[in-house]
Gaussian input, Z-matrix of N, CA and C with variables (Angstrom, degrees):
# hf/3-21g

backbone

0 1
 N
 C     1     B1
 C     2     B2     1     A1
 N     3     B3     2     A2     1     D1
 C     4     B4     3     A3     2     D2
 C     5     B5     4     A4     3     D3
 N     6     B6     5     A5     4     D4
 C     7     B7     6     A6     5     D5
 C     8     B8     7     A7     6     D6
 N     9     B9     8     A8     7     D7
 C    10    B10     9     A9     8     D8
 C    11    B11    10    A10     9     D9
 N    12    B12    11    A11    10    D10
 C    13    B13    12    A12    11    D11
 C    14    B14    13    A13    12    D12
 N    15    B15    14    A14    13    D13
 C    16    B16    15    A15    14    D14
 C    17    B17    16    A16    15    D15
 N    18    B18    17    A17    16    D16
 C    19    B19    18    A18    17    D17
 C    20    B20    19    A19    18    D18
 N    21    B21    20    A20    19    D19
 C    22    B22    21    A21    20    D20
 C    23    B23    22    A22    21    D21
 N    24    B24    23    A23    22    D22
 C    25    B25    24    A24    23    D23
 C    26    B26    25    A25    24    D24
 N    27    B27    26    A26    25    D25
 C    28    B28    27    A27    26    D26
 C    29    B29    28    A28    27    D27
 N    30    B30    29    A29    28    D28
 C    31    B31    30    A30    29    D29
 C    32    B32    31    A31    30    D30
 N    33    B33    32    A32    31    D31
 C    34    B34    33    A33    32    D32
 C    35    B35    34    A34    33    D33
 N    36    B36    35    A35    34    D34
 C    37    B37    36    A36    35    D35
 C    38    B38    37    A37    36    D36
 N    39    B39    38    A38    37    D37
 C    40    B40    39    A39    38    D38
 C    41    B41    40    A40    39    D39
 N    42    B42    41    A41    40    D40
 C    43    B43    42    A42    41    D41
 C    44    B44    43    A43    42    D42
 N    45    B45    44    A44    43    D43
 C    46    B46    45    A45    44    D44
 C    47    B47    46    A46    45    D45
 N    48    B48    47    A47    46    D46
 C    49    B49    48    A48    47    D47
 C    50    B50    49    A49    48    D48
 N    51    B51    50    A50    49    D49
 C    52    B52    51    A51    50    D50
 C    53    B53    52    A52    51    D51
 N    54    B54    53    A53    52    D52
 C    55    B55    54    A54    53    D53
 C    56    B56    55    A55    54    D54
 N    57    B57    56    A56    55    D55
 C    58    B58    57    A57    56    D56
 C    59    B59    58    A58    57    D57
 N    60    B60    59    A59    58    D58
 C    61    B61    60    A60    59    D59
 C    62    B62    61    A61    60    D60
 N    63    B63    62    A62    61    D61
 C    64    B64    63    A63    62    D62
 C    65    B65    64    A64    63    D63
 N    66    B66    65    A65    64    D64
 C    67    B67    66    A66    65    D65
 C    68    B68    67    A67    66    D66
 N    69    B69    68    A68    67    D67
 C    70    B70    69    A69    68    D68
 C    71    B71    70    A70    69    D69
 N    72    B72    71    A71    70    D70
 C    73    B73    72    A72    71    D71
 C    74    B74    73    A73    72    D72
 N    75    B75    74    A74    73    D73
 C    76    B76    75    A75    74    D74
 C    77    B77    76    A76    75    D75
 N    78    B78    77    A77    76    D76
 C    79    B79    78    A78    77    D77
 C    80    B80    79    A79    78    D78
 N    81    B81    80    A80    79    D79
 C    82    B82    81    A81    80    D80
 C    83    B83    82    A82    81    D81
 N    84    B84    83    A83    82    D82
 C    85    B85    84    A84    83    D83
 C    86    B86    85    A85    84    D84
 N    87    B87    86    A86    85    D85
 C    88    B88    87    A87    86    D86
 C    89    B89    88    A88    87    D87
 N    90    B90    89    A89    88    D88
 C    91    B91    90    A90    89    D89
 C    92    B92    91    A91    90    D90
 N    93    B93    92    A92    91    D91
 C    94    B94    93    A93    92    D92
 C    95    B95    94    A94    93    D93
 N    96    B96    95    A95    94    D94
 C    97    B97    96    A96    95    D95
 C    98    B98    97    A97    96    D96
 N    99    B99    98    A98    97    D97
 C   100   B100    99    A99    98    D98
 C   101   B101   100   A100    99    D99
 N   102   B102   101   A101   100   D100
 C   103   B103   102   A102   101   D101
 C   104   B104   103   A103   102   D102
 N   105   B105   104   A104   103   D103
 C   106   B106   105   A105   104   D104
 C   107   B107   106   A106   105   D105
 N   108   B108   107   A107   106   D106
 C   109   B109   108   A108   107   D107
 C   110   B110   109   A109   108   D108
 N   111   B111   110   A110   109   D109
 C   112   B112   111   A111   110   D110
 C   113   B113   112   A112   111   D111
 N   114   B114   113   A113   112   D112
 C   115   B115   114   A114   113   D113
 C   116   B116   115   A115   114   D114
 N   117   B117   116   A116   115   D115
 C   118   B118   117   A117   116   D116
 C   119   B119   118   A118   117   D117
 N   120   B120   119   A119   118   D118
 C   121   B121   120   A120   119   D119
 C   122   B122   121   A121   120   D120
 N   123   B123   122   A122   121   D121
 C   124   B124   123   A123   122   D122
 C   125   B125   124   A124   123   D123
 N   126   B126   125   A125   124   D124
 C   127   B127   126   A126   125   D125
 C   128   B128   127   A127   126   D126
 N   129   B129   128   A128   127   D127
 C   130   B130   129   A129   128   D128
 C   131   B131   130   A130   129   D129
 N   132   B132   131   A131   130   D130
 C   133   B133   132   A132   131   D131
 C   134   B134   133   A133   132   D132
 N   135   B135   134   A134   133   D133
 C   136   B136   135   A135   134   D134
 C   137   B137   136   A136   135   D135
 N   138   B138   137   A137   136   D136
 C   139   B139   138   A138   137   D137
 C   140   B140   139   A139   138   D138
 N   141   B141   140   A140   139   D139
 C   142   B142   141   A141   140   D140
 C   143   B143   142   A142   141   D141
 N   144   B144   143   A143   142   D142
 C   145   B145   144   A144   143   D143
 C   146   B146   145   A145   144   D144
 N   147   B147   146   A146   145   D145
 C   148   B148   147   A147   146   D146
 C   149   B149   148   A148   147   D147
 N   150   B150   149   A149   148   D148
 C   151   B151   150   A150   149   D149
 C   152   B152   151   A151   150   D150
 N   153   B153   152   A152   151   D151
 C   154   B154   153   A153   152   D152
 C   155   B155   154   A154   153   D153
 N   156   B156   155   A155   154   D154
 C   157   B157   156   A156   155   D155
 C   158   B158   157   A157   156   D156
 N   159   B159   158   A158   157   D157
 C   160   B160   159   A159   158   D158
 C   161   B161   160   A160   159   D159
 N   162   B162   161   A161   160   D160
 C   163   B163   162   A162   161   D161
 C   164   B164   163   A163   162   D162
 N   165   B165   164   A164   163   D163
 C   166   B166   165   A165   164   D164
 C   167   B167   166   A166   165   D165
 N   168   B168   167   A167   166   D166
 C   169   B169   168   A168   167   D167
 C   170   B170   169   A169   168   D168
 N   171   B171   170   A170   169   D169
 C   172   B172   171   A171   170   D170
 C   173   B173   172   A172   171   D171
 N   174   B174   173   A173   172   D172
 C   175   B175   174   A174   173   D173
 C   176   B176   175   A175   174   D174
 N   177   B177   176   A176   175   D175
 C   178   B178   177   A177   176   D176
 C   179   B179   178   A178   177   D177
 N   180   B180   179   A179   178   D178
 C   181   B181   180   A180   179   D179
 C   182   B182   181   A181   180   D180
 N   183   B183   182   A182   181   D181
 C   184   B184   183   A183   182   D182
 C   185   B185   184   A184   183   D183
 N   186   B186   185   A185   184   D184
 C   187   B187   186   A186   185   D185
 C   188   B188   187   A187   186   D186
 N   189   B189   188   A188   187   D187
 C   190   B190   189   A189   188   D188
 C   191   B191   190   A190   189   D189
 N   192   B192   191   A191   190   D190
 C   193   B193   192   A192   191   D191
 C   194   B194   193   A193   192   D192
 N   195   B195   194   A194   193   D193
 C   196   B196   195   A195   194   D194
 C   197   B197   196   A196   195   D195
 N   198   B198   197   A197   196   D196
 C   199   B199   198   A198   197   D197
 C   200   B200   199   A199   198   D198
 N   201   B201   200   A200   199   D199
 C   202   B202   201   A201   200   D200
 C   203   B203   202   A202   201   D201
 N   204   B204   203   A203   202   D202
 C   205   B205   204   A204   203   D203
 C   206   B206   205   A205   204   D204
 N   207   B207   206   A206   205   D205
 C   208   B208   207   A207   206   D206
 C   209   B209   208   A208   207   D207
 N   210   B210   209   A209   208   D208
 C   211   B211   210   A210   209   D209
 C   212   B212   211   A211   210   D210
 N   213   B213   212   A212   211   D211
 C   214   B214   213   A213   212   D212
 C   215   B215   214   A214   213   D213
 N   216   B216   215   A215   214   D214
 C   217   B217   216   A216   215   D215
 C   218   B218   217   A217   216   D216
 N   219   B219   218   A218   217   D217
 C   220   B220   219   A219   218   D218
 C   221   B221   220   A220   219   D219
 N   222   B222   221   A221   220   D220
 C   223   B223   222   A222   221   D221
 C   224   B224   223   A223   222   D222
 N   225   B225   224   A224   223   D223
 C   226   B226   225   A225   224   D224
 C   227   B227   226   A226   225   D225
 N   228   B228   227   A227   226   D226
 C   229   B229   228   A228   227   D227
 C   230   B230   229   A229   228   D228
 N   231   B231   230   A230   229   D229
 C   232   B232   231   A231   230   D230
 C   233   B233   232   A232   231   D231
 N   234   B234   233   A233   232   D232
 C   235   B235   234   A234   233   D233
 C   236   B236   235   A235   234   D234
 N   237   B237   236   A236   235   D235
 C   238   B238   237   A237   236   D236
 C   239   B239   238   A238   237   D237
 N   240   B240   239   A239   238   D238
 C   241   B241   240   A240   239   D239
 C   242   B242   241   A241   240   D240
 N   243   B243   242   A242   241   D241
 C   244   B244   243   A243   242   D242
 C   245   B245   244   A244   243   D243
 N   246   B246   245   A245   244   D244
 C   247   B247   246   A246   245   D245
 C   248   B248   247   A247   246   D246
 N   249   B249   248   A248   247   D247
 C   250   B250   249   A249   248   D248
 C   251   B251   250   A250   249   D249
 N   252   B252   251   A251   250   D250
 C   253   B253   252   A252   251   D251
 C   254   B254   253   A253   252   D252
 N   255   B255   254   A254   253   D253
 C   256   B256   255   A255   254   D254
 C   257   B257   256   A256   255   D255
 N   258   B258   257   A257   256   D256
 C   259   B259   258   A258   257   D257
 C   260   B260   259   A259   258   D258
 N   261   B261   260   A260   259   D259
 C   262   B262   261   A261   260   D260
 C   263   B263   262   A262   261   D261
 N   264   B264   263   A263   262   D262
 C   265   B265   264   A264   263   D263
 C   266   B266   265   A265   264   D264
 N   267   B267   266   A266   265   D265
 C   268   B268   267   A267   266   D266
 C   269   B269   268   A268   267   D267
 N   270   B270   269   A269   268   D268
 C   271   B271   270   A270   269   D269
 C   272   B272   271   A271   270   D270
 N   273   B273   272   A272   271   D271
 C   274   B274   273   A273   272   D272
 C   275   B275   274   A274   273   D273
 N   276   B276   275   A275   274   D274
 C   277   B277   276   A276   275   D275
 C   278   B278   277   A277   276   D276
 N   279   B279   278   A278   277   D277
 C   280   B280   279   A279   278   D278
 C   281   B281   280   A280   279   D279

   B1=1.4469
   B2=1.5307
   B3=1.3269
   B4=1.4619
   B5=1.5357
   B6=1.3263
   B7=1.4590
   B8=1.5233
   B9=1.3153
   B10=1.4619
   B11=1.5296
   B12=1.3096
   B13=1.4621
   B14=1.5221
   B15=1.3185
   B16=1.4615
   B17=1.5317
   B18=1.3379
   B19=1.4694
   B20=1.5382
   B21=1.3068
   B22=1.4659
   B23=1.5203
   B24=1.3106
   B25=1.4591
   B26=1.5255
   B27=1.3091
   B28=1.4571
   B29=1.5337
   B30=1.3156
   B31=1.4697
   B32=1.5196
   B33=1.3149
   B34=1.4669
   B35=1.5245
   B36=1.3162
   B37=1.4693
   B38=1.5227
   B39=1.3177
   B40=1.4664
   B41=1.5232
   B42=1.3160
   B43=1.4684
   B44=1.5204
   B45=1.3173
   B46=1.4589
   B47=1.5182
   B48=1.3457
   B49=1.4595
   B50=1.5180
   B51=1.3257
   B52=1.4633
   B53=1.5234
   B54=1.3072
   B55=1.4623
   B56=1.5200
   B57=1.3333
   B58=1.4637
   B59=1.5195
   B60=1.3228
   B61=1.4573
   B62=1.5257
   B63=1.3071
   B64=1.4641
   B65=1.5151
   B66=1.3011
   B67=1.4587
   B68=1.5196
   B69=1.3397
   B70=1.4559
   B71=1.5221
   B72=1.3312
   B73=1.4556
   B74=1.5158
   B75=1.3175
   B76=1.4634
   B77=1.5195
   B78=1.2906
   B79=1.4579
   B80=1.5114
   B81=1.3488
   B82=1.4543
   B83=1.5259
   B84=1.3207
   B85=1.4558
   B86=1.5282
   B87=1.3128
   B88=1.4595
   B89=1.5170
   B90=1.3190
   B91=1.4467
   B92=1.5201
   B93=1.3286
   B94=1.4668
   B95=1.5226
   B96=1.3239
   B97=1.4627
   B98=1.5260
   B99=1.3175
   B100=1.4666
   B101=1.5184
   B102=1.3097
   B103=1.4647
   B104=1.5178
   B105=1.3400
   B106=1.4637
   B107=1.5272
   B108=1.3339
   B109=1.4657
   B110=1.5258
   B111=1.3103
   B112=1.4654
   B113=1.5234
   B114=1.3281
   B115=1.4661
   B116=1.5245
   B117=1.3308
   B118=1.4659
   B119=1.5330
   B120=1.3136
   B121=1.4640
   B122=1.5274
   B123=1.3182
   B124=1.4719
   B125=1.5259
   B126=1.3225
   B127=1.4656
   B128=1.5287
   B129=1.3266
   B130=1.4696
   B131=1.5186
   B132=1.3237
   B133=1.4627
   B134=1.5164
   B135=1.3339
   B136=1.4621
   B137=1.5339
   B138=1.3125
   B139=1.4732
   B140=1.5264
   B141=1.3354
   B142=1.4613
   B143=1.5248
   B144=1.3250
   B145=1.4653
   B146=1.5272
   B147=1.3154
   B148=1.4606
   B149=1.5253
   B150=1.3273
   B151=1.4647
   B152=1.5258
   B153=1.3305
   B154=1.4682
   B155=1.5302
   B156=1.3365
   B157=1.4617
   B158=1.5241
   B159=1.3016
   B160=1.4619
   B161=1.5303
   B162=1.3249
   B163=1.4722
   B164=1.5220
   B165=1.3311
   B166=1.4716
   B167=1.5236
   B168=1.3226
   B169=1.4631
   B170=1.5243
   B171=1.3149
   B172=1.4621
   B173=1.5230
   B174=1.3094
   B175=1.4644
   B176=1.5231
   B177=1.3347
   B178=1.4629
   B179=1.5269
   B180=1.3199
   B181=1.4739
   B182=1.5281
   B183=1.3210
   B184=1.4659
   B185=1.5185
   B186=1.3215
   B187=1.4541
   B188=1.5293
   B189=1.3277
   B190=1.4570
   B191=1.5284
   B192=1.3429
   B193=1.4658
   B194=1.5275
   B195=1.3037
   B196=1.4671
   B197=1.5204
   B198=1.2991
   B199=1.4578
   B200=1.5200
   B201=1.3307
   B202=1.4626
   B203=1.5206
   B204=1.3369
   B205=1.4585
   B206=1.5261
   B207=1.3295
   B208=1.4659
   B209=1.5158
   B210=1.3021
   B211=1.4708
   B212=1.5292
   B213=1.3242
   B214=1.4671
   B215=1.5259
   B216=1.3352
   B217=1.4627
   B218=1.5234
   B219=1.3192
   B220=1.4716
   B221=1.5306
   B222=1.3256
   B223=1.4657
   B224=1.5316
   B225=1.3412
   B226=1.4614
   B227=1.5292
   B228=1.3164
   B229=1.4664
   B230=1.5250
   B231=1.3057
   B232=1.4601
   B233=1.5323
   B234=1.3173
   B235=1.4642
   B236=1.5258
   B237=1.3322
   B238=1.4583
   B239=1.5297
   B240=1.3186
   B241=1.4626
   B242=1.5271
   B243=1.3210
   B244=1.4625
   B245=1.5172
   B246=1.3128
   B247=1.4505
   B248=1.5223
   B249=1.3167
   B250=1.4623
   B251=1.5122
   B252=1.3314
   B253=1.4606
   B254=1.5170
   B255=1.3275
   B256=1.4559
   B257=1.5157
   B258=1.3433
   B259=1.4556
   B260=1.5210
   B261=1.3184
   B262=1.4697
   B263=1.5349
   B264=1.3261
   B265=1.4645
   B266=1.5135
   B267=1.3321
   B268=1.4647
   B269=1.5308
   B270=1.3230
   B271=1.4734
   B272=1.5281
   B273=1.3272
   B274=1.4645
   B275=1.5180
   B276=1.3093
   B277=1.4677
   B278=1.5269
   B279=1.3376
   B280=1.4672
   B281=1.5285
   A1=110.91
   A2=117.07
   A3=120.33
   A4=110.48
   A5=117.33
   A6=120.92
   A7=110.91
   A8=118.33
   A9=122.06
   A10=111.57
   A11=117.74
   A12=120.97
   A13=112.08
   A14=118.20
   A15=121.05
   A16=112.64
   A17=119.77
   A18=118.55
   A19=112.19
   A20=117.30
   A21=120.31
   A22=110.47
   A23=117.34
   A24=121.45
   A25=110.48
   A26=116.63
   A27=121.37
   A28=110.71
   A29=116.73
   A30=121.55
   A31=110.97
   A32=117.09
   A33=120.36
   A34=111.41
   A35=117.40
   A36=120.86
   A37=111.20
   A38=116.94
   A39=120.04
   A40=111.45
   A41=116.56
   A42=120.34
   A43=111.30
   A44=116.54
   A45=120.69
   A46=111.17
   A47=117.29
   A48=120.04
   A49=111.14
   A50=118.50
   A51=121.22
   A52=110.52
   A53=117.62
   A54=119.88
   A55=110.89
   A56=118.65
   A57=121.53
   A58=111.23
   A59=116.45
   A60=120.70
   A61=109.70
   A62=117.67
   A63=121.07
   A64=112.21
   A65=118.26
   A66=120.02
   A67=112.63
   A68=118.75
   A69=119.75
   A70=112.97
   A71=118.64
   A72=119.67
   A73=109.64
   A74=115.97
   A75=120.68
   A76=110.84
   A77=115.90
   A78=123.01
   A79=106.97
   A80=117.39
   A81=119.83
   A82=114.05
   A83=118.83
   A84=120.86
   A85=112.57
   A86=117.54
   A87=119.61
   A88=110.84
   A89=115.94
   A90=120.99
   A91=112.37
   A92=116.89
   A93=121.01
   A94=110.74
   A95=116.62
   A96=120.27
   A97=111.51
   A98=117.20
   A99=119.94
   A100=111.26
   A101=116.66
   A102=120.57
   A103=112.90
   A104=116.45
   A105=120.76
   A106=110.82
   A107=117.05
   A108=120.29
   A109=111.85
   A110=116.81
   A111=119.44
   A112=109.78
   A113=116.34
   A114=121.05
   A115=110.11
   A116=117.06
   A117=122.00
   A118=111.35
   A119=117.45
   A120=121.96
   A121=113.67
   A122=117.64
   A123=120.50
   A124=113.59
   A125=117.95
   A126=120.35
   A127=112.85
   A128=117.23
   A129=120.97
   A130=110.96
   A131=115.59
   A132=120.54
   A133=111.82
   A134=116.52
   A135=121.95
   A136=106.88
   A137=115.86
   A138=122.72
   A139=113.04
   A140=117.98
   A141=119.38
   A142=111.85
   A143=117.65
   A144=120.52
   A145=110.14
   A146=117.34
   A147=121.32
   A148=110.65
   A149=116.92
   A150=121.01
   A151=111.77
   A152=116.61
   A153=120.60
   A154=110.49
   A155=116.65
   A156=119.60
   A157=112.58
   A158=117.35
   A159=120.13
   A160=110.03
   A161=116.76
   A162=120.13
   A163=111.86
   A164=117.80
   A165=120.17
   A166=110.42
   A167=115.92
   A168=120.32
   A169=111.57
   A170=116.94
   A171=120.83
   A172=111.33
   A173=116.27
   A174=119.71
   A175=111.49
   A176=117.34
   A177=120.22
   A178=111.70
   A179=116.83
   A180=121.31
   A181=114.36
   A182=117.39
   A183=122.71
   A184=112.65
   A185=117.21
   A186=120.50
   A187=109.64
   A188=114.80
   A189=123.16
   A190=105.98
   A191=117.74
   A192=118.96
   A193=111.58
   A194=116.62
   A195=120.88
   A196=110.38
   A197=115.65
   A198=121.22
   A199=113.06
   A200=115.03
   A201=120.50
   A202=112.43
   A203=117.29
   A204=120.86
   A205=109.34
   A206=116.22
   A207=120.00
   A208=112.52
   A209=116.86
   A210=125.31
   A211=113.09
   A212=118.06
   A213=120.29
   A214=113.18
   A215=117.39
   A216=119.21
   A217=111.74
   A218=117.68
   A219=121.68
   A220=111.08
   A221=116.52
   A222=121.06
   A223=109.13
   A224=118.02
   A225=121.01
   A226=114.30
   A227=118.45
   A228=121.38
   A229=109.63
   A230=117.21
   A231=124.16
   A232=109.68
   A233=116.22
   A234=122.69
   A235=112.13
   A236=117.83
   A237=122.18
   A238=114.62
   A239=118.98
   A240=121.35
   A241=109.41
   A242=115.26
   A243=121.00
   A244=109.91
   A245=115.46
   A246=122.12
   A247=107.34
   A248=117.13
   A249=121.36
   A250=111.84
   A251=114.93
   A252=121.23
   A253=110.04
   A254=116.02
   A255=121.01
   A256=112.54
   A257=116.56
   A258=121.56
   A259=112.34
   A260=116.55
   A261=120.74
   A262=112.77
   A263=117.40
   A264=120.45
   A265=110.31
   A266=115.46
   A267=120.83
   A268=109.02
   A269=117.44
   A270=119.98
   A271=111.18
   A272=115.40
   A273=120.35
   A274=111.33
   A275=116.27
   A276=121.19
   A277=111.01
   A278=116.60
   A279=120.00
   A280=113.08
   D1=-36.28
   D2=-179.63
   D3=-65.93
   D4=-32.79
   D5=179.12
   D6=-60.90
   D7=-29.67
   D8=-179.43
   D9=-78.79
   D10=-19.76
   D11=179.09
   D12=-76.90
   D13=-30.58
   D14=-177.74
   D15=-61.14
   D16=-49.78
   D17=178.77
   D18=-63.02
   D19=-37.63
   D20=179.68
   D21=-67.02
   D22=-42.25
   D23=178.87
   D24=-65.20
   D25=-42.77
   D26=178.91
   D27=-61.80
   D28=-43.41
   D29=178.76
   D30=-62.41
   D31=-43.57
   D32=178.55
   D33=-63.49
   D34=-40.07
   D35=177.59
   D36=-63.69
   D37=-40.89
   D38=177.50
   D39=-62.78
   D40=-45.11
   D41=179.57
   D42=-63.33
   D43=-41.67
   D44=179.54
   D45=-64.01
   D46=-44.97
   D47=-179.47
   D48=-66.89
   D49=-35.56
   D50=176.86
   D51=-65.03
   D52=-38.42
   D53=178.87
   D54=-67.84
   D55=-34.30
   D56=176.02
   D57=-65.14
   D58=-41.86
   D59=179.84
   D60=-63.54
   D61=-43.58
   D62=-179.42
   D63=-64.82
   D64=-33.65
   D65=-178.14
   D66=-80.96
   D67=-15.05
   D68=179.95
   D69=-96.29
   D70=-7.36
   D71=176.42
   D72=-79.40
   D73=165.66
   D74=-176.75
   D75=-66.88
   D76=132.93
   D77=174.49
   D78=-126.57
   D79=145.96
   D80=-177.42
   D81=-55.61
   D82=-30.43
   D83=-176.42
   D84=-91.18
   D85=-3.67
   D86=-176.50
   D87=-85.86
   D88=170.16
   D89=177.59
   D90=-83.98
   D91=3.42
   D92=-178.64
   D93=-55.02
   D94=-55.48
   D95=-176.44
   D96=-65.75
   D97=-40.71
   D98=-179.98
   D99=-58.98
   D100=-46.24
   D101=-178.96
   D102=-66.62
   D103=-45.85
   D104=-179.76
   D105=-64.84
   D106=-41.52
   D107=-178.04
   D108=-72.38
   D109=-30.18
   D110=176.68
   D111=-62.39
   D112=-41.18
   D113=176.73
   D114=-68.63
   D115=-47.38
   D116=-177.46
   D117=-58.62
   D118=-38.33
   D119=-174.45
   D120=-98.34
   D121=9.13
   D122=-174.31
   D123=-60.93
   D124=-27.07
   D125=-179.33
   D126=-109.06
   D127=9.66
   D128=-177.85
   D129=-70.63
   D130=145.83
   D131=178.68
   D132=-70.04
   D133=-36.89
   D134=-179.95
   D135=-117.72
   D136=89.21
   D137=-173.22
   D138=-58.47
   D139=-48.39
   D140=-173.77
   D141=-63.63
   D142=-38.85
   D143=179.13
   D144=-69.44
   D145=-42.71
   D146=177.89
   D147=-59.26
   D148=-47.72
   D149=-179.86
   D150=-62.98
   D151=-39.23
   D152=-179.81
   D153=-60.50
   D154=-52.36
   D155=-176.51
   D156=-74.07
   D157=-33.06
   D158=175.89
   D159=-62.44
   D160=-45.58
   D161=179.35
   D162=-64.74
   D163=-39.24
   D164=176.77
   D165=-60.36
   D166=-47.47
   D167=-179.12
   D168=-66.31
   D169=-40.40
   D170=179.81
   D171=-61.96
   D172=-42.70
   D173=-178.51
   D174=-67.23
   D175=-31.87
   D176=177.77
   D177=-79.28
   D178=-36.46
   D179=-172.67
   D180=-101.23
   D181=-16.78
   D182=-177.02
   D183=61.47
   D184=29.89
   D185=175.16
   D186=-162.11
   D187=157.89
   D188=175.83
   D189=-139.26
   D190=131.22
   D191=178.44
   D192=-61.50
   D193=151.50
   D194=-179.50
   D195=-73.65
   D196=159.05
   D197=177.18
   D198=81.28
   D199=-175.86
   D200=-177.12
   D201=-99.58
   D202=-9.64
   D203=-178.34
   D204=-158.82
   D205=147.09
   D206=176.99
   D207=72.79
   D208=-155.21
   D209=179.19
   D210=58.82
   D211=21.54
   D212=-176.14
   D213=-68.61
   D214=-15.27
   D215=176.80
   D216=-66.69
   D217=-17.56
   D218=176.79
   D219=-67.70
   D220=-21.79
   D221=-175.91
   D222=-140.58
   D223=85.99
   D224=-175.93
   D225=-57.50
   D226=-37.53
   D227=178.42
   D228=-60.23
   D229=-46.61
   D230=179.45
   D231=-62.37
   D232=-43.14
   D233=-178.66
   D234=-65.36
   D235=-37.58
   D236=-170.78
   D237=-89.83
   D238=4.71
   D239=177.71
   D240=-84.88
   D241=127.52
   D242=179.58
   D243=-128.62
   D244=158.24
   D245=174.95
   D246=-128.07
   D247=152.33
   D248=-178.58
   D249=80.97
   D250=171.45
   D251=179.72
   D252=-134.67
   D253=160.03
   D254=177.24
   D255=58.76
   D256=-128.85
   D257=-179.24
   D258=-67.77
   D259=-21.99
   D260=-178.47
   D261=-88.90
   D262=0.21
   D263=-179.67
   D264=-67.34
   D265=126.60
   D266=-179.06
   D267=-150.14
   D268=160.37
   D269=179.28
   D270=-60.43
   D271=138.49
   D272=178.46
   D273=-83.85
   D274=-35.78
   D275=-172.59
   D276=-97.31
   D277=131.64
   D278=-178.78
   D279=-71.77

């Protein structure tokens, strides 16, 4: 009978750990993006615009590069978002 408890216990542990992982990733309603973008935009000249676009990008990409500038290779989705076309094409995410 104990042999039958091991697979059930293992399955429950897997399900529990998967639920923990899902709850710690970025969600649009969580404070994840707010906190990361506050750091990212801390040295921006126009704070409200930086925070607006950082939060938009974070919610779409579920990540924000570390630091206040650069490091966009840490988050390819964030790095590859652009706005405008032709000569007006520029990065969307700060």
